C-alpha positions as CSV (number, residue, x, y, z in Angstrom):
1,X,4.6,34.5,7.6
2,X,5.5,37.3,5.4
3,X,4.4,37.5,2.0
4,X,7.3,36.1,0.4
5,X,7.6,32.8,2.8
6,X,4.1,32.5,2.0
7,X,4.7,32.6,-1.7
8,X,7.7,30.2,-1.4
9,X,5.4,27.4,0.7
10,X,3.2,28.0,-2.3
11,X,5.1,27.2,-5.0
12,X,6.4,23.8,-2.9
13,X,3.4,22.6,-2.5
14,X,2.2,23.1,-6.2
15,X,5.7,21.2,-6.8
16,X,4.9,18.4,-4.6
17,X,1.4,17.8,-6.2
18,X,2.7,17.7,-9.4
19,X,5.6,15.1,-8.6
20,X,3.2,13.0,-6.7
21,X,0.8,13.2,-9.7
22,X,3.2,12.5,-12.1
23,X,4.2,9.3,-9.7
24,X,1.1,8.0,-9.4
25,X,0.5,8.3,-13.4
26,X,3.6,6.5,-13.9
27,X,3.0,3.5,-11.2
28,X,-0.5,3.4,-12.3
29,X,0.9,2.9,-16.2
30,X,3.0,0.2,-14.9
31,X,0.3,-1.3,-13.1
32,X,-1.9,-1.3,-16.2
33,X,0.9,-2.8,-18.3
34,X,1.6,-5.4,-16.3
35,X,-2.0,-6.9,-16.1
36,X,-2.4,-6.4,-19.8
37,X,0.9,-8.6,-20.2
38,X,0.1,-11.4,-18.0
39,X,-2.7,-13.0,-19.6
40,X,-1.6,-12.1,-23.0
41,X,2.2,-13.1,-23.1
42,X,2.8,-14.7,-19.9
43,X,5.0,-14.3,-16.7
44,X,8.0,-15.1,-18.2
45,X,7.8,-12.3,-20.9
46,X,6.4,-9.8,-19.1
47,X,9.7,-7.7,-18.8
48,X,10.2,-7.8,-22.3
49,X,6.9,-5.0,-22.2
50,X,7.8,-3.1,-19.2
51,X,11.3,-3.5,-17.8
52,X,12.6,-0.6,-18.8
53,X,9.6,1.5,-17.8
54,X,9.9,0.8,-14.4
55,X,13.7,1.1,-14.2
56,X,13.4,4.7,-15.2
57,X,10.1,5.6,-13.0
58,X,11.4,4.0,-10.2
59,X,14.9,5.7,-10.7
60,X,12.6,9.0,-10.6
61,X,12.0,8.7,-6.9
62,X,15.7,9.5,-6.3
63,X,13.8,13.2,-6.1
64,X,12.6,11.8,-3.0
65,X,16.1,11.8,-1.7
66,X,16.6,15.4,-2.4
67,X,12.9,16.3,-1.3
68,X,14.3,15.3,2.3
69,X,17.6,16.9,2.4
70,X,16.0,20.3,1.2
71,X,13.6,19.6,4.0
72,X,10.3,19.8,1.7
73,X,8.9,16.8,3.2
74,X,9.1,15.6,6.7
75,X,10.8,11.9,6.0
76,X,13.9,11.0,7.6
77,X,16.6,11.5,5.2
78,X,18.4,7.8,6.0
79,X,15.3,6.1,6.1
80,X,14.5,7.5,2.2
81,X,18.3,7.2,1.5
82,X,17.9,3.5,2.1
83,X,14.2,2.4,0.7
84,X,15.0,4.2,-2.7
85,X,18.5,2.7,-3.0
86,X,17.2,-0.9,-2.3
87,X,14.5,-0.7,-5.0
88,X,17.4,0.6,-6.9
89,X,19.1,-2.0,-6.2
90,X,16.4,-4.2,-7.3
91,X,15.8,-2.8,-10.6
92,X,19.1,-2.1,-12.1
93,X,22.2,-4.6,-10.4
94,X,19.7,-7.4,-9.6
95,X,16.7,-7.9,-11.9
96,X,18.3,-6.0,-15.4
97,X,21.7,-7.9,-14.9
98,X,20.5,-10.9,-14.3
99,X,17.1,-10.9,-16.3
100,X,17.5,-14.7,-17.6
101,X,17.4,-15.8,-13.8
102,X,14.3,-13.3,-12.5
103,X,12.2,-11.6,-14.8
104,X,10.7,-15.1,-15.9
105,X,10.0,-15.6,-12.5
106,X,6.3,-15.1,-11.7
107,X,7.4,-13.2,-8.5
108,X,8.8,-10.4,-10.9
109,X,5.4,-9.6,-11.4
110,X,3.9,-10.0,-8.1
111,X,6.5,-7.4,-7.2
112,X,6.0,-5.2,-9.6
113,X,2.1,-5.2,-8.5
114,X,2.7,-4.8,-5.1
115,X,4.8,-1.7,-6.0
116,X,2.7,-0.5,-8.5
117,X,-0.4,-0.8,-6.1
118,X,1.1,0.5,-3.6
119,X,3.0,3.6,-5.0
120,X,-0.4,4.8,-7.1
121,X,-2.1,4.6,-3.4
122,X,0.7,6.4,-1.5
123,X,0.8,9.0,-4.2
124,X,-2.9,9.3,-4.7
125,X,-2.7,10.2,-1.6
126,X,-0.2,12.4,-0.9
127,X,-1.8,14.7,-3.6
128,X,-4.8,14.5,-1.8
129,X,-3.2,15.4,1.3
130,X,-1.5,18.6,0.1
131,X,-4.6,19.9,-1.5
132,X,-6.2,19.5,1.6
133,X,-9.1,17.0,1.3
134,X,-8.3,13.6,1.8
135,X,-11.3,10.9,1.5
136,X,-11.9,8.8,4.2
137,X,-11.6,5.6,1.4
138,X,-8.2,7.1,0.5
139,X,-7.1,6.8,3.9
140,X,-8.3,3.7,4.2
141,X,-6.5,2.6,1.8
142,X,-3.1,4.1,2.4
143,X,-2.9,2.4,6.0
144,X,-4.7,-1.0,5.0
145,X,-3.6,-2.4,2.0
146,X,-0.3,-3.3,3.3
147,X,-1.8,-6.7,5.0
148,X,-1.9,-8.0,1.6
149,X,0.6,-5.9,-0.7
150,X,3.6,-5.7,1.8
151,X,3.6,-9.5,2.4
152,X,3.5,-10.0,-1.1
153,X,6.2,-7.6,-1.6
154,X,8.6,-8.7,0.8
155,X,8.6,-12.2,-0.3
156,X,8.7,-11.1,-4.0
157,X,11.9,-9.0,-3.2
158,X,13.4,-11.9,-1.5
159,X,13.2,-14.4,-4.3
160,X,14.7,-11.9,-6.9
161,X,17.6,-11.4,-4.7
162,X,18.0,-15.2,-4.1
163,X,17.5,-16.0,-7.6
164,X,20.8,-14.0,-8.3
165,X,22.8,-15.7,-5.4
166,X,24.3,-18.5,-7.5
167,X,25.1,-16.4,-10.7
168,X,26.8,-13.7,-9.0
169,X,28.9,-16.2,-6.9
170,X,29.8,-17.6,-10.6
171,X,30.7,-14.7,-11.9
172,X,31.9,-12.7,-9.1
173,X,33.0,-15.0,-6.3
174,X,31.4,-15.9,-3.0
175,X,31.8,-12.4,-1.8
176,X,29.2,-11.2,-4.2
177,X,26.9,-13.6,-2.4
178,X,27.5,-12.9,1.0
179,X,26.9,-9.0,-0.1
180,X,23.4,-10.3,-1.9
181,X,22.5,-11.9,1.7
182,X,23.3,-8.3,2.3
183,X,21.0,-6.3,0.0
184,X,18.5,-9.0,1.2
185,X,18.2,-8.0,4.8
186,X,18.3,-4.2,3.7
187,X,15.4,-5.1,1.5
188,X,13.5,-6.5,4.1
189,X,14.1,-3.6,6.5
190,X,13.8,-0.7,4.2
191,X,10.2,-2.0,3.1
192,X,9.2,-1.6,7.0
193,X,11.0,1.9,7.4
194,X,10.3,3.4,4.4
195,X,6.6,3.7,5.3
196,X,7.3,4.8,8.8
197,X,9.1,7.8,7.1
198,X,5.8,8.1,5.0
199,X,3.6,8.2,7.8
200,X,6.0,10.4,9.6
201,X,5.1,12.7,6.6
202,X,1.4,12.5,6.7
203,X,-0.6,14.2,9.7
204,X,-3.0,13.3,12.0
205,X,-2.3,9.4,12.7
206,X,-3.0,8.4,15.9
207,X,-0.2,6.4,18.2
208,X,-2.3,3.5,18.2
209,X,-2.4,3.1,14.5
210,X,1.2,3.6,14.7
211,X,1.9,0.5,17.2
212,X,-0.4,-1.4,15.0
213,X,1.2,-0.7,12.0
214,X,5.0,-1.8,13.2
215,X,3.6,-4.9,15.2
216,X,2.3,-6.4,11.6
217,X,5.4,-5.5,9.9
218,X,7.8,-6.4,12.2
219,X,6.4,-10.1,12.4
220,X,6.2,-9.9,8.6
221,X,10.3,-8.9,8.6
222,X,11.5,-11.3,11.5
223,X,9.7,-14.4,9.6
224,X,11.3,-13.2,6.2
225,X,15.0,-12.9,7.7
226,X,14.5,-16.2,9.3
227,X,13.4,-18.0,6.1
228,X,16.0,-16.5,4.1
229,X,19.0,-17.3,6.8
230,X,17.8,-20.9,6.9
231,X,17.8,-21.6,3.3
232,X,21.2,-19.9,2.2
233,X,23.3,-19.2,5.2
234,X,25.6,-22.6,5.4
235,X,28.9,-23.6,6.9
236,X,31.0,-23.2,3.3
237,X,29.0,-20.7,1.3
238,X,30.0,-21.7,-2.6
239,X,29.0,-21.1,-5.5
240,X,27.6,-24.9,-6.2
241,X,26.1,-25.1,-2.2
242,X,24.2,-21.4,-3.7
243,X,23.2,-23.8,-6.9
244,X,21.9,-26.6,-4.8
245,X,19.6,-24.6,-2.9
246,X,18.7,-22.6,-5.6
247,X,16.8,-25.3,-7.0
248,X,14.0,-24.9,-4.8
249,X,13.2,-21.4,-6.2
250,X,14.2,-22.3,-9.4
251,X,11.0,-24.0,-10.7
252,X,8.8,-20.9,-9.9
């Protein structure tokens, strides 16, 4: 490797360290805000104190698509696009467009908690990895916390989508409802696919660990898809039928 290539590589590494450090700090701020707001103002008012901050913090992840496209990281571009777009779809056209139907639910707060804890761990791990030293506890957190965080995150995201199906049907018709069901499937798959992509960007992970992780996530995905389809797919998918079904979730 010549001097110019080494210098360019060093610059890329420094940039990625800075990017991941900024993201870790931003998501730590989200985590701190949610933990403070829930006991102070209750679940129903969390959005007012953190909603806009979350939207722009998550929007920053668009740079991860750029990183993949430019080859700065080894994450597959299609997988990265799908995961980032699904998160953006949740925070912008779903939650932001229907805040009165989604954000008062405790599941909005649990979604943010799952996201923020996951991202603080993930981005911090990448900073350490790029600097060349990853403590054992950081690796353990990176590859084991999903046992709790992934089911919580998937369930919370599904509830956010399901809560918008009735309002979307009344505003835009049944086509919007089916589009949201498609978004629901994308949300569930992207959580699985994104972490696989992140793992491919790490080094030194064994095949046995990859298989163990994948089996658990597939089980969660299948359970989520079965639950959502049994609840929402009906012979005549009308706004009235969706509204009746939504009564199950409305109490949360």
